[in-house]
N, C-alpha and C positions, 0 to 999 in steps of 0.2 A: 880782376883786370879792368872791367868796365868802371868800377869805382875809382880806381887809380887814374884812369883816363879822364874821368869827370873832374877829379881834384886837380889834375894837371891843367885842364881847360880853365878852371877857376883861377889858378895861380897865374896863368898867362894873362887872363883878363885883368887881374888885379895889378899886374906888373906893367901893362901898357895902357895906352889911351883907351878909355871905355868905348868911345865911338868907333874905334877901328875894328872892334870885335863884336860888340853887342849892337844889334840892329834895332834901333829905336826910331828909325826914319819913318816918317809918315804917321806918327802917333797923333791921333786926333784928340782934342780936348773933349772931356765928357760933357754930355748934355746936362745942364743944371738940374734937371729933374732926376738924374741918376747920381748926382754927386754925393748924396747922403747914403747910398747903398752900402751895406756892410760886407766887406771883403776879408776873407780869412786866407792867410798864407801859411803853408808848411814847407819850409826850406831850411836845411841844416847848414848850408854855407852862409856864414855871416855876411860876406861880401854880396852874394846874390840875393839874400834876404833883403838887405838894405837897398840894393839896386831895384828890386821889384817894388818895395814900399815907396821909394823915392819917385820912380817912374809913374806909379799910380797917383801919387800926390801931385806930381807935376801935371798930370792929365786932369786933375780936379777932384779926385776922390778924397773924401774926408774921414771916412770910418774904416780904417784898415787895422787889423790886428794880425800879428805874425808870431809864429812859433818855430822853434828850431828842430822839431821832431813831430812825427805823425801822432804819437800818443797824446801829447799835449793839445794838438789841434782837435783830435777826436774828443777828448774830455771837454774842451770848450764847446764844440759843436753839439755834442750829445747833451750837454747841459741845458740846451735850449728846447729840448723835445717837449717839455711839459707846458711851455708858454702857449697862450691862446693865439689864434690867427694863423696866417701863412708863415711857415718857417722861414721863407725868403725875406721876410721883413727883418729878421734877426741875423740871418746868414744868407747874403745874396748870392755868393759863390765862394768856392774854394779853389785856390791855386796851389797845387802840390807838386813837389819834387817826387821822383819815384823812389830813389834809394836814400833812406834816412835812418837814423838810429831809433830804436824803441818800436817804431811801426813804420813800414814803408808805405809809399803812396798808393800802391795797388791795393794793399790790405785796407788802408784808410778809405779808399774809394768804395771798395766792396762793402765795408761796414755801413757807409752812408747809403749806398744804393739798395742794400738789403733791408733797411729800416724804413717801415711805412711812414714814420713821422719825418724822416730826413731826406727821403729819396728824391724830392723835388729840387734839392740844392744842386745847382750845376757844379760839376767838378772838372777842372781843367788841369791836366797834367803838363808840367813845364819842366823838361829834363834834358840833359845832354845825352841821355840813354835812349832817346826816341829813335828806333829803327823799326823795320817791318815786324819783327818778332815782338818787340815791346808794344808796338801799336796794336797788334792783335790782342795781347794781354790786357792792355788798357781798355780796349773795346769790350773784352769779355767780362771785366769787372764793372763796366758801366760808365767809364769816363765820357763826359760830354764832348770834349775836344782835347787834342794833344798837340803840344808845341815844342820845338827844339829850343834850347836855351838861348842861342844867339838871337832868336826872333821875338824879342820882347815887344817890339812895336806891333807885330801881328797879334800877339796875345792881348795887349791892351785894346786894340781896335776891335777884336772879337768880343771882349768883355763889354765894351761900349755898345756894341750892336745887339748883344744877347741877354743882358740882365735888365 
């Protein structure tokens, strides 16, 4: 049921004016010192994946890689484990949907936070499923912050302030 509601939300967004539903108001441009940070996105909706990438690009971020499922995001992130130095030089943060094919965002978050080499990577859950129960679940797996999908401006500003 929740997945169906999420897809309905995405259809509504794609059918009407973006600014009427997605709240990107007040999105601050990124400080130039952070523009080169590496941001990974895991979002299975093509529309929302592109929206997140475009909004981050418009804010000034230059190194964005996106995946349409949690498994591919995990493979990419875990592939950086053996590199020398601070893992956040290679993956500055992850923005993840919760419900996705192959691996959901909660499982992806838990894998990252349970791995000594990766646990410093900030994980931000960005989902239409954020409610009190999901917030508790997100906290239990180690999410650093959680945002409801209409609030992309709040997500971008949070990233600007925390990476």
